[in-house]
BALOBA-1460 file (C-alpha; in Angstrom, 3 decimals):
// residues 284
<rec num="1" residu="m" x="0.000" y="0.000" z="0.000"/>
<rec num="2" residu="k" x="1.207" y="3.431" z="-0.935"/>
<rec num="3" residu="k" x="2.193" y="5.536" z="2.073"/>
<rec num="4" residu="r" x="0.056" y="8.734" z="2.554"/>
<rec num="5" residu="q" x="1.936" y="12.020" z="2.466"/>
<rec num="6" residu="p" x="1.174" y="14.480" z="5.351"/>
<rec num="7" residu="e" x="-0.945" y="17.424" z="4.403"/>
<rec num="8" residu="y" x="0.774" y="20.790" z="4.489"/>
<rec num="9" residu="p" x="-1.050" y="24.120" z="4.496"/>
<rec num="10" residu="s" x="-1.014" y="25.958" z="1.251"/>
<rec num="11" residu="r" x="1.108" y="29.044" z="0.747"/>
<rec num="12" residu="k" x="-2.012" y="31.207" z="0.760"/>
<rec num="13" residu="t" x="-3.081" y="29.812" z="4.118"/>
<rec num="14" residu="k" x="0.365" y="30.328" z="5.599"/>
<rec num="15" residu="t" x="0.441" y="33.916" z="4.378"/>
<rec num="16" residu="k" x="-2.936" y="34.610" z="5.942"/>
<rec num="17" residu="e" x="-1.855" y="33.160" z="9.283"/>
<rec num="18" residu="t" x="1.330" y="35.169" z="9.180"/>
<rec num="19" residu="r" x="-0.613" y="38.358" z="8.538"/>
<rec num="20" residu="e" x="-2.940" y="37.586" z="11.386"/>
<rec num="21" residu="i" x="-0.008" y="37.040" z="13.734"/>
<rec num="22" residu="i" x="1.649" y="40.280" z="12.615"/>
<rec num="23" residu="h" x="-1.644" y="42.168" z="12.995"/>
<rec num="24" residu="a" x="-2.096" y="40.752" z="16.494"/>
<rec num="25" residu="l" x="1.426" y="41.730" z="17.463"/>
<rec num="26" residu="r" x="1.009" y="45.201" z="16.044"/>
<rec num="27" residu="t" x="-2.340" y="45.601" z="17.794"/>
<rec num="28" residu="q" x="-0.755" y="44.610" z="21.088"/>
<rec num="29" residu="q" x="2.083" y="47.066" z="20.513"/>
<rec num="30" residu="v" x="-0.326" y="49.867" z="19.640"/>
<rec num="31" residu="d" x="-2.477" y="49.101" z="22.675"/>
<rec num="32" residu="a" x="0.619" y="49.098" z="24.853"/>
<rec num="33" residu="i" x="1.801" y="52.419" z="23.428"/>
<rec num="34" residu="v" x="-1.653" y="53.990" z="23.747"/>
<rec num="35" residu="g" x="-1.900" y="52.689" z="27.267"/>
<rec num="36" residu="r" x="1.463" y="54.150" z="28.218"/>
<rec num="37" residu="r" x="0.600" y="57.464" z="26.631"/>
<rec num="38" residu="h" x="-2.728" y="57.558" z="28.417"/>
<rec num="39" residu="v" x="-1.001" y="56.911" z="31.730"/>
<rec num="40" residu="m" x="1.542" y="59.628" z="30.972"/>
<rec num="41" residu="l" x="-1.218" y="62.096" z="30.061"/>
<rec num="42" residu="v" x="-3.106" y="61.322" z="33.252"/>
<rec num="43" residu="r" x="0.051" y="61.768" z="35.301"/>
<rec num="44" residu="l" x="0.904" y="64.996" z="33.469"/>
<rec num="45" residu="k" x="-2.578" y="66.365" z="34.095"/>
<rec num="46" residu="h" x="-2.264" y="65.434" z="37.762"/>
<rec num="47" residu="v" x="1.106" y="67.186" z="37.995"/>
<rec num="48" residu="q" x="-0.303" y="70.276" z="36.276"/>
<rec num="49" residu="e" x="-3.241" y="70.356" z="38.692"/>
<rec num="50" residu="n" x="-0.880" y="70.036" z="41.656"/>
<rec num="51" residu="l" x="1.319" y="72.781" z="40.227"/>
<rec num="52" residu="q" x="-1.663" y="75.094" z="39.770"/>
<rec num="53" residu="t" x="-2.807" y="74.340" z="43.316"/>
<rec num="54" residu="s" x="0.674" y="75.131" z="44.619"/>
<rec num="55" residu="r" x="0.707" y="78.398" z="42.663"/>
<rec num="56" residu="d" x="-2.694" y="79.363" z="44.052"/>
<rec num="57" residu="q" x="-1.525" y="78.563" z="47.569"/>
<rec num="58" residu="l" x="1.666" y="80.590" z="47.102"/>
<rec num="59" residu="r" x="-0.392" y="83.463" z="45.686"/>
<rec num="60" residu="a" x="-2.709" y="83.340" z="48.703"/>
<rec num="61" residu="l" x="0.290" y="83.205" z="51.027"/>
<rec num="62" residu="a" x="1.872" y="86.213" z="49.293"/>
<rec num="63" residu="a" x="-1.386" y="88.167" z="49.652"/>
<rec num="64" residu="y" x="-1.567" y="87.215" z="53.325"/>
<rec num="65" residu="l" x="2.051" y="88.254" z="53.920"/>
<rec num="66" residu="l" x="1.422" y="91.602" z="52.221"/>
<rec num="67" residu="s" x="-1.571" y="92.132" z="54.483"/>
<rec num="68" residu="v" x="0.444" y="91.173" z="57.568"/>
<rec num="69" residu="r" x="3.269" y="93.503" z="56.535"/>
<rec num="70" residu="e" x="0.878" y="96.427" z="56.090"/>
<rec num="71" residu="n" x="-0.623" y="95.725" z="59.516"/>
<rec num="72" residu="e" x="2.840" y="95.549" z="61.084"/>
<rec num="73" residu="r" x="3.789" y="98.801" z="59.387"/>
<rec num="74" residu="a" x="0.680" y="100.424" z="60.830"/>
<rec num="75" residu="v" x="1.545" y="99.207" z="64.347"/>
<rec num="76" residu="i" x="5.166" y="100.400" z="64.089"/>
<rec num="77" residu="a" x="4.066" y="103.753" z="62.659"/>
<rec num="78" residu="r" x="1.596" y="104.237" z="65.498"/>
<rec num="79" residu="e" x="4.223" y="103.377" z="68.118"/>
<rec num="80" residu="l" x="6.749" y="105.715" z="66.513"/>
<rec num="81" residu="h" x="4.235" y="108.533" z="66.435"/>
<rec num="82" residu="d" x="2.747" y="107.969" z="69.888"/>
<rec num="83" residu="e" x="5.815" y="106.925" z="71.868"/>
<rec num="84" residu="f" x="8.999" y="108.091" z="70.205"/>
<rec num="85" residu="g" x="7.435" y="111.162" z="68.631"/>
<rec num="86" residu="q" x="5.853" y="112.259" z="71.894"/>
<rec num="87" residu="a" x="9.121" y="111.748" z="73.790"/>
<rec num="88" residu="l" x="11.008" y="113.898" z="71.268"/>
<rec num="89" residu="t" x="8.325" y="116.587" z="71.481"/>
<rec num="90" residu="n" x="8.657" y="116.651" z="75.277"/>
<rec num="91" residu="l" x="12.439" y="116.875" z="74.912"/>
<rec num="92" residu="h" x="12.090" y="119.794" z="72.526"/>
<rec num="93" residu="l" x="9.738" y="121.583" z="74.914"/>
<rec num="94" residu="g" x="12.147" y="120.954" z="77.802"/>
<rec num="95" residu="l" x="15.067" y="122.415" z="75.870"/>
<rec num="96" residu="s" x="12.994" y="125.462" z="75.009"/>
<rec num="97" residu="w" x="12.145" y="125.928" z="78.705"/>
<rec num="98" residu="l" x="15.803" y="125.683" z="79.659"/>
<rec num="99" residu="s" x="16.711" y="128.192" z="76.965"/>
<rec num="100" residu="r" x="14.308" y="130.736" z="78.417"/>
<rec num="101" residu="k" x="15.779" y="130.295" z="81.892"/>
<rec num="102" residu="l" x="19.336" y="131.103" z="80.825"/>
<rec num="103" residu="t" x="20.827" y="134.514" z="81.393"/>
<rec num="104" residu="p" x="22.573" y="136.505" z="78.648"/>
<rec num="105" residu="e" x="25.918" y="135.700" z="80.289"/>
<rec num="106" residu="q" x="25.406" y="131.965" z="79.622"/>
<rec num="107" residu="q" x="25.907" y="132.347" z="75.884"/>
<rec num="108" residu="q" x="27.881" y="129.131" z="75.416"/>
<rec num="109" residu="l" x="25.206" y="127.081" z="77.151"/>
<rec num="110" residu="q" x="22.550" y="128.888" z="75.113"/>
<rec num="111" residu="e" x="24.264" y="127.864" z="71.860"/>
<rec num="112" residu="k" x="24.546" y="124.273" z="73.006"/>
<rec num="113" residu="i" x="20.844" y="124.099" z="73.884"/>
<rec num="114" residu="g" x="20.017" y="125.703" z="70.529"/>
<rec num="115" residu="s" x="22.029" y="123.030" z="68.717"/>
<rec num="116" residu="l" x="20.319" y="120.234" z="70.666"/>
<rec num="117" residu="s" x="16.925" y="121.794" z="69.978"/>
<rec num="118" residu="a" x="17.646" y="121.898" z="66.220"/>
<rec num="119" residu="t" x="18.718" y="118.251" z="66.287"/>
<rec num="120" residu="t" x="15.538" y="117.318" z="68.164"/>
<rec num="121" residu="t" x="13.401" y="119.180" z="65.623"/>
<rec num="122" residu="s" x="15.137" y="117.289" z="62.826"/>
<rec num="123" residu="l" x="14.516" y="113.967" z="64.599"/>
<rec num="124" residu="i" x="10.830" y="114.792" z="65.056"/>
<rec num="125" residu="q" x="10.512" y="115.441" z="61.324"/>
<rec num="126" residu="s" x="12.366" y="112.207" z="60.532"/>
<rec num="127" residu="v" x="10.001" y="110.243" z="62.769"/>
<rec num="128" residu="k" x="7.025" y="111.804" z="60.986"/>
<rec num="129" residu="n" x="8.498" y="110.916" z="57.590"/>
<rec num="130" residu="i" x="9.240" y="107.325" z="58.630"/>
<rec num="131" residu="a" x="5.763" y="106.901" z="60.114"/>
<rec num="132" residu="s" x="4.236" y="108.293" z="56.939"/>
<rec num="133" residu="e" x="6.239" y="105.847" z="54.803"/>
<rec num="134" residu="l" x="5.265" y="102.936" z="57.023"/>
<rec num="135" residu="r" x="1.584" y="103.818" z="57.038"/>
<rec num="136" residu="p" x="0.309" y="106.300" z="54.467"/>
<rec num="137" residu="g" x="-2.104" y="108.128" z="56.753"/>
<rec num="138" residu="v" x="-2.716" y="110.662" z="54.010"/>
<rec num="139" residu="l" x="-4.806" y="107.979" z="52.294"/>
<rec num="140" residu="d" x="-7.308" y="108.251" z="55.128"/>
<rec num="141" residu="e" x="-7.104" y="112.036" z="55.249"/>
<rec num="142" residu="l" x="-6.970" y="112.944" z="51.551"/>
<rec num="143" residu="g" x="-8.080" y="109.833" z="49.685"/>
<rec num="144" residu="l" x="-6.224" y="107.940" z="46.985"/>
<rec num="145" residu="v" x="-6.520" y="110.478" z="44.166"/>
<rec num="146" residu="k" x="-5.191" y="113.463" z="46.137"/>
<rec num="147" residu="t" x="-2.481" y="111.271" z="47.658"/>
<rec num="148" residu="l" x="-1.257" y="110.189" z="44.204"/>
<rec num="149" residu="k" x="-1.320" y="113.798" z="43.038"/>
<rec num="150" residu="s" x="0.753" y="114.788" z="46.080"/>
<rec num="151" residu="e" x="3.140" y="111.871" z="45.460"/>
<rec num="152" residu="a" x="3.699" y="113.032" z="41.879"/>
<rec num="153" residu="s" x="4.508" y="116.559" z="43.112"/>
<rec num="154" residu="k" x="6.909" y="115.263" z="45.777"/>
<rec num="155" residu="f" x="8.615" y="113.004" z="43.255"/>
<rec num="156" residu="e" x="9.128" y="115.924" z="40.885"/>
<rec num="157" residu="g" x="10.473" y="118.109" z="43.698"/>
<rec num="158" residu="h" x="12.915" y="115.480" z="44.975"/>
<rec num="159" residu="t" x="14.223" y="114.205" z="41.641"/>
<rec num="160" residu="g" x="13.774" y="117.058" z="39.181"/>
<rec num="161" residu="i" x="11.924" y="114.651" z="36.861"/>
<rec num="162" residu="r" x="8.702" y="116.209" z="35.584"/>
<rec num="163" residu="c" x="5.779" y="114.069" z="36.709"/>
<rec num="164" residu="g" x="2.204" y="114.509" z="35.511"/>
<rec num="165" residu="f" x="-0.955" y="112.992" z="36.936"/>
<rec num="166" residu="r" x="-4.337" y="112.364" z="35.321"/>
<rec num="167" residu="t" x="-7.539" y="110.732" z="36.580"/>
<rec num="168" residu="n" x="-11.269" y="110.594" z="36.031"/>
<rec num="169" residu="a" x="-11.951" y="109.049" z="39.452"/>
<rec num="170" residu="v" x="-11.910" y="112.145" z="41.656"/>
<rec num="171" residu="k" x="-15.202" y="111.277" z="43.321"/>
<rec num="172" residu="t" x="-14.579" y="107.547" z="43.583"/>
<rec num="173" residu="h" x="-14.418" y="106.018" z="47.041"/>
<rec num="174" residu="f" x="-11.807" y="103.239" z="47.152"/>
<rec num="175" residu="d" x="-11.558" y="100.264" z="49.415"/>
<rec num="176" residu="r" x="-8.714" y="100.737" z="51.909"/>
<rec num="177" residu="a" x="-6.803" y="97.603" z="50.835"/>
<rec num="178" residu="v" x="-7.056" y="98.557" z="47.172"/>
<rec num="179" residu="a" x="-6.005" y="102.149" z="47.866"/>
<rec num="180" residu="v" x="-2.939" y="100.984" z="49.813"/>
<rec num="181" residu="a" x="-1.991" y="98.509" z="47.070"/>
<rec num="182" residu="i" x="-2.249" y="101.133" z="44.304"/>
<rec num="183" residu="f" x="-0.309" y="103.644" z="46.392"/>
<rec num="184" residu="r" x="2.484" y="101.136" z="47.095"/>
<rec num="185" residu="i" x="2.664" y="100.160" z="43.417"/>
<rec num="186" residu="v" x="3.026" y="103.823" z="42.410"/>
<rec num="187" residu="q" x="5.682" y="104.346" z="45.095"/>
<rec num="188" residu="a" x="7.684" y="101.351" z="43.850"/>
<rec num="189" residu="a" x="7.322" y="102.397" z="40.213"/>
<rec num="190" residu="l" x="8.516" y="105.942" z="40.919"/>
<rec num="191" residu="t" x="11.432" y="104.589" z="42.944"/>
<rec num="192" residu="n" x="12.485" y="102.448" z="39.964"/>
<rec num="193" residu="i" x="12.236" y="105.475" z="37.671"/>
<rec num="194" residu="a" x="14.360" y="107.604" z="40.004"/>
<rec num="195" residu="r" x="17.026" y="104.907" z="40.415"/>
<rec num="196" residu="h" x="17.299" y="103.304" z="36.999"/>
<rec num="197" residu="a" x="15.369" y="105.032" z="34.216"/>
<rec num="198" residu="q" x="17.519" y="108.122" z="33.597"/>
<rec num="199" residu="a" x="14.280" y="109.797" z="32.530"/>
<rec num="200" residu="s" x="13.326" y="113.459" z="32.220"/>
<rec num="201" residu="r" x="9.562" y="112.895" z="32.359"/>
<rec num="202" residu="a" x="7.174" y="110.534" z="34.118"/>
<rec num="203" residu="f" x="3.410" y="110.201" z="34.061"/>
<rec num="204" residu="i" x="0.789" y="108.593" z="36.319"/>
<rec num="205" residu="a" x="-2.788" y="107.868" z="35.268"/>
<rec num="206" residu="l" x="-5.629" y="106.323" z="37.266"/>
<rec num="207" residu="m" x="-8.644" y="105.848" z="35.019"/>
<rec num="208" residu="k" x="-12.032" y="104.274" z="35.621"/>
<rec num="209" residu="r" x="-13.288" y="102.236" z="32.693"/>
<rec num="210" residu="k" x="-16.470" y="100.273" z="32.234"/>
<rec num="211" residu="d" x="-15.476" y="97.289" z="34.333"/>
<rec num="212" residu="a" x="-12.017" y="98.043" z="35.710"/>
<rec num="213" residu="l" x="-9.623" y="100.555" z="37.180"/>
<rec num="214" residu="i" x="-6.541" y="101.110" z="35.048"/>
<rec num="215" residu="l" x="-3.349" y="102.375" z="36.670"/>
<rec num="216" residu="t" x="-0.557" y="103.421" z="34.339"/>
<rec num="217" residu="v" x="2.925" y="104.650" z="35.255"/>
<rec num="218" residu="m" x="5.319" y="105.471" z="32.412"/>
<rec num="219" residu="d" x="8.531" y="107.353" z="31.707"/>
<rec num="220" residu="n" x="10.733" y="108.359" z="28.771"/>
<rec num="221" residu="g" x="13.903" y="106.775" z="30.128"/>
<rec num="222" residu="k" x="16.281" y="104.115" z="28.837"/>
<rec num="223" residu="g" x="13.847" y="101.245" z="29.316"/>
<rec num="224" residu="i" x="14.458" y="97.910" z="30.994"/>
<rec num="225" residu="p" x="15.738" y="94.611" z="29.500"/>
<rec num="226" residu="r" x="13.030" y="91.974" z="29.120"/>
<rec num="227" residu="k" x="14.984" y="89.417" z="31.137"/>
<rec num="228" residu="r" x="15.071" y="91.777" z="34.114"/>
<rec num="229" residu="i" x="11.289" y="92.154" z="34.097"/>
<rec num="230" residu="h" x="10.892" y="88.440" z="34.858"/>
<rec num="231" residu="s" x="14.027" y="88.081" z="36.975"/>
<rec num="232" residu="h" x="13.626" y="86.866" z="40.554"/>
<rec num="233" residu="d" x="16.145" y="89.542" z="41.554"/>
<rec num="234" residu="s" x="13.767" y="92.334" z="40.480"/>
<rec num="235" residu="l" x="12.044" y="92.432" z="43.863"/>
<rec num="236" residu="g" x="10.337" y="95.756" z="43.189"/>
<rec num="237" residu="i" x="8.595" y="94.439" z="40.073"/>
<rec num="238" residu="t" x="7.784" y="91.163" z="41.817"/>
<rec num="239" residu="g" x="6.198" y="93.047" z="44.706"/>
<rec num="240" residu="m" x="4.081" y="95.164" z="42.350"/>
<rec num="241" residu="r" x="2.958" y="92.065" z="40.479"/>
<rec num="242" residu="e" x="2.007" y="90.216" z="43.669"/>
<rec num="243" residu="r" x="0.012" y="93.184" z="44.977"/>
<rec num="244" residu="t" x="-1.891" y="93.296" z="41.697"/>
<rec num="245" residu="l" x="-2.609" y="89.572" z="41.562"/>
<rec num="246" residu="a" x="-3.737" y="89.606" z="45.199"/>
<rec num="247" residu="l" x="-6.556" y="91.921" z="44.074"/>
<rec num="248" residu="g" x="-7.503" y="89.669" z="41.183"/>
<rec num="249" residu="g" x="-5.964" y="92.076" z="38.686"/>
<rec num="250" residu="t" x="-3.513" y="91.846" z="35.802"/>
<rec num="251" residu="f" x="-0.036" y="93.356" z="35.616"/>
<rec num="252" residu="t" x="2.067" y="94.212" z="32.566"/>
<rec num="253" residu="f" x="5.466" y="95.854" z="32.441"/>
<rec num="254" residu="k" x="7.061" y="96.863" z="29.151"/>
<rec num="255" residu="g" x="10.322" y="98.607" z="28.414"/>
<rec num="256" residu="s" x="12.330" y="99.685" z="25.402"/>
<rec num="257" residu="r" x="15.275" y="101.975" z="24.761"/>
<rec num="258" residu="t" x="13.208" y="104.246" z="22.523"/>
<rec num="259" residu="n" x="9.922" y="104.362" z="24.455"/>
<rec num="260" residu="g" x="11.031" y="104.083" z="28.078"/>
<rec num="261" residu="t" x="8.996" y="101.904" z="30.450"/>
<rec num="262" residu="k" x="5.269" y="101.487" z="30.910"/>
<rec num="263" residu="l" x="3.570" y="99.759" z="33.806"/>
<rec num="264" residu="t" x="-0.130" y="98.896" z="33.513"/>
<rec num="265" residu="v" x="-2.278" y="97.532" z="36.327"/>
<rec num="266" residu="r" x="-5.867" y="96.503" z="35.690"/>
<rec num="267" residu="i" x="-8.088" y="95.837" z="38.710"/>
<rec num="268" residu="p" x="-11.715" y="94.675" z="38.450"/>
<rec num="269" residu="l" x="-13.986" y="97.559" z="39.375"/>
<rec num="270" residu="s" x="-15.846" y="95.442" z="41.912"/>
<rec num="271" residu="r" x="-12.593" y="95.209" z="43.905"/>
<rec num="272" residu="g" x="-11.381" y="98.732" z="43.316"/>
<rec num="273" residu="a" x="-14.272" y="101.119" z="43.853"/>
<rec num="274" residu="i" x="-17.093" y="101.035" z="46.359"/>
<rec num="275" residu="q" x="-19.065" y="104.000" z="45.097"/>
<rec num="276" residu="m" x="-18.819" y="106.376" z="42.174"/>
<rec num="277" residu="i" x="-20.446" y="109.693" z="43.065"/>
<rec num="278" residu="r" x="-19.640" y="111.763" z="40.018"/>
<rec num="279" residu="p" x="-16.689" y="111.154" z="37.697"/>
<rec num="280" residu="e" x="-14.641" y="114.238" z="36.963"/>
<rec num="281" residu="l" x="-11.439" y="114.650" z="34.999"/>
<rec num="282" residu="t" x="-8.455" y="116.332" z="36.579"/>
<rec num="283" residu="r" x="-5.114" y="116.869" z="34.928"/>
<rec num="284" residu="d" x="-1.785" y="118.421" z="35.913"/>
């Protein structure tokens, strides 16, 4: 009897099986890659959420620290004014009393008391200036608009840099925290201009728009390099930015050699103004 030959699959069948195996392998590879990518995306999203949470927490901490610092400044200013200032005033009055008790023959002693009295007067003025810097009491007395106008005049007098001021919010009543923040931002901006800008003119504007307060401080100086605007060493700019963000506002700072520097702060009107009585435009 003739021996039967084993049956072998045809070439077509073998090719089909091979394709199926390759397809299965490729499918497994694709699934593995997609799975890995999905895991990576989930992890990346989780990291981004954690990063945003950390940023929000740091922002809240910065706002809290600014508030604490302002409160501490107020306490120190009050103690300087009430304790140290009063003691110096009493000393000045005592020296004046002694001066009146001296006879014309005690000329040398009279000159010494006069010198001490002048020094005491100078110290009293220094204490007032320091207390004013620590806590801008003029904000309570004059309001934000008049305080900024006065600050522009003082800046021009101290530096010789012409400084204009413009606003349409003369009759706007500002929240105390917002007023202090805007005042501190203007102070820091003017300090930067005086120290670094080499400018001949500066300008401050506080304008009420439909839904926001816009603060602008600009100069015609030499500008500022872009890398310095975002540098961690630029503490003045960082402080201005943090004060703005603490109020839910936006902060931009631009500088160029031909156009000087321009700072713009935009604060939502709901945070910046309590009541608008009657907008008027004032310009110096």
